[in-house]
C-alpha positions in Angstrom: -23.4 24.7 -14.3 -21.2 22.8 -12.1 -17.8 21.0 -13.4 -16.7 17.9 -12.0 -12.5 17.6 -12.2 -10.3 14.8 -11.6 -7.6 15.2 -9.4 -4.3 14.3 -8.6 -2.3 13.9 -5.2 1.5 14.4 -4.6 1.4 11.3 -2.7 0.0 8.5 -4.8 -0.8 6.5 -1.6 -3.2 8.8 -0.1 -5.7 11.4 -1.0 -7.3 12.0 2.1 -10.8 11.9 0.6 -10.0 14.5 -2.3 -10.4 12.4 -5.5 -12.5 14.6 -6.9 -13.4 18.4 -7.1 -16.6 20.0 -8.2 -16.9 24.1 -8.8 -20.0 26.0 -9.7 -19.0 27.7 -13.0 -21.2 30.5 -13.5 -21.1 33.7 -15.0 -19.3 36.0 -12.3 -16.9 32.9 -11.9 -16.4 32.8 -15.2 -15.8 36.4 -15.9 -13.4 36.4 -12.8 -11.1 33.5 -13.9 -11.2 35.5 -17.5 -10.0 37.8 -16.2 -7.1 36.5 -14.3 -6.0 34.8 -17.6 -5.9 38.1 -19.2 -3.7 39.2 -16.7 -1.2 36.6 -17.2 -1.3 37.4 -20.9 -0.5 40.6 -19.9 2.6 40.1 -17.6 3.6 37.0 -20.3 4.0 40.0 -22.7 6.3 41.9 -20.5 8.2 38.3 -19.1 8.1 35.4 -21.4 9.2 32.9 -19.3 6.3 33.5 -17.1 4.1 30.2 -16.8 1.2 30.3 -14.4 -0.2 32.7 -11.5 -2.0 31.6 -8.2 -4.7 33.3 -6.3 -6.0 32.4 -3.0 -9.7 30.7 -3.8 -11.8 28.3 -2.5 -14.2 27.6 -5.2 -13.4 23.7 -5.6 -15.1 21.6 -3.2 -12.9 18.2 -3.0 -14.8 14.8 -2.2 -14.5 11.3 -3.0 -17.3 8.5 -2.9 -14.8 6.0 -0.9 -14.5 8.1 2.1 -14.0 5.6 5.2 -17.2 3.5 3.4 -16.6 0.9 6.4 -16.9 2.9 9.4 -20.1 4.9 8.2 -23.4 4.3 8.4 -25.5 2.3 5.8 -26.9 5.6 4.3 -23.5 7.3 3.5 -22.1 4.0 2.5 -25.3 3.9 0.0 -24.6 7.3 -0.9 -20.8 6.5 -2.0 -21.8 4.0 -4.0 -24.5 6.3 -5.8 -21.9 8.9 -6.4 -19.3 6.2 -7.3 -21.8 5.1 -10.5 -22.5 8.9 -11.5 -18.6 9.5 -11.6 -18.3 6.3 -13.6 -21.3 6.7 -15.9 -19.7 10.8 -16.9 -16.4 8.7 -17.3 -14.7 11.5 -15.1 -11.4 9.3 -14.8 -11.2 9.5 -18.8 -12.5 12.8 -19.5 -11.2 14.6 -16.3 -13.4 17.4 -16.5 -16.9 16.8 -17.0 -20.0 19.0 -16.5 -22.3 17.6 -13.8 -25.9 16.8 -14.4 -28.6 19.3 -13.1 -29.2 16.9 -10.0 -26.0 16.0 -9.0 -25.3 16.5 -5.3 -22.2 15.6 -3.4 -23.3 14.3 0.3 -21.6 16.6 3.3 -20.3 13.4 4.2 -18.2 12.9 1.1 -15.9 16.2 1.1 -12.6 16.1 2.2 -10.6 19.0 4.2 -8.3 21.2 2.7 -6.1 24.6 3.3 -4.3 26.8 1.6 -6.6 26.4 -1.7 -5.4 28.1 -5.0 -6.7 28.6 -8.4 -3.6 28.1 -10.9 -4.1 30.3 -13.7 -2.7 29.0 -17.4 -3.0 30.7 -20.7 -5.3 28.0 -21.7 -7.4 28.0 -18.6 -7.6 27.5 -14.9 -7.0 24.6 -12.2 -7.2 24.4 -8.6 -4.3 23.1 -6.1 -4.8 22.3 -2.2 -2.9 21.2 0.8 -4.9 18.2 2.4 -5.5 20.1 6.0 -2.8 19.1 8.4 -0.1 17.4 6.0 2.3 18.7 3.3 0.3 16.5 0.6 -1.5 18.7 -1.8 -4.0 17.8 -4.5 -4.1 19.3 -8.1 -7.4 19.2 -10.3 -7.3 18.8 -14.0 -7.8 22.1 -16.0 -11.3 23.9 -16.8 -10.6 25.1 -20.3 -10.7 29.3 -21.4 -12.8 28.0 -24.2 -15.3 26.4 -21.1 -15.4 29.6 -19.1 -15.9 31.6 -22.4 -19.0 29.4 -23.6 -20.7 30.0 -19.7 -22.4 32.9 -20.9 -23.5 31.4 -23.9 -25.3 28.7 -22.3 -23.7 26.3 -24.8 -22.4 23.1 -23.8 -18.9 22.0 -25.0 -18.3 19.2 -22.9 -18.4 16.3 -25.1 
């Protein structure tokens, strides 16, 4: 399944085309994330001040429906409007993490560019973090809960 996550930028005036992220959460990915959560919990048993761990990970793809719409061809502008409508219908801004419909696709022209991408692991779930390419501005995503990761293999949808 695909999960759409809201992002926040360290610079409230500039997100570099990374207003949202999409992550493919399949069985293998869920197992990896749950294993990393388990490792964090084991380490936390030895050091209670440990809060999170970071892993290099480029699973999240960052995008925006509003990337330079005016300077793009008509079809890119239209795809941005469609993408914006889908995100609005899914209430991503209010819910922060939602399961994407089966036909959800982000056009290549709407992806932002990042570097130094990481997975942030907490006891309760995972989030993602990346630097906008050629800047010192970073974006951080909402969290995919441990409960969601555990349910991936069962085929149940726990997003409301």
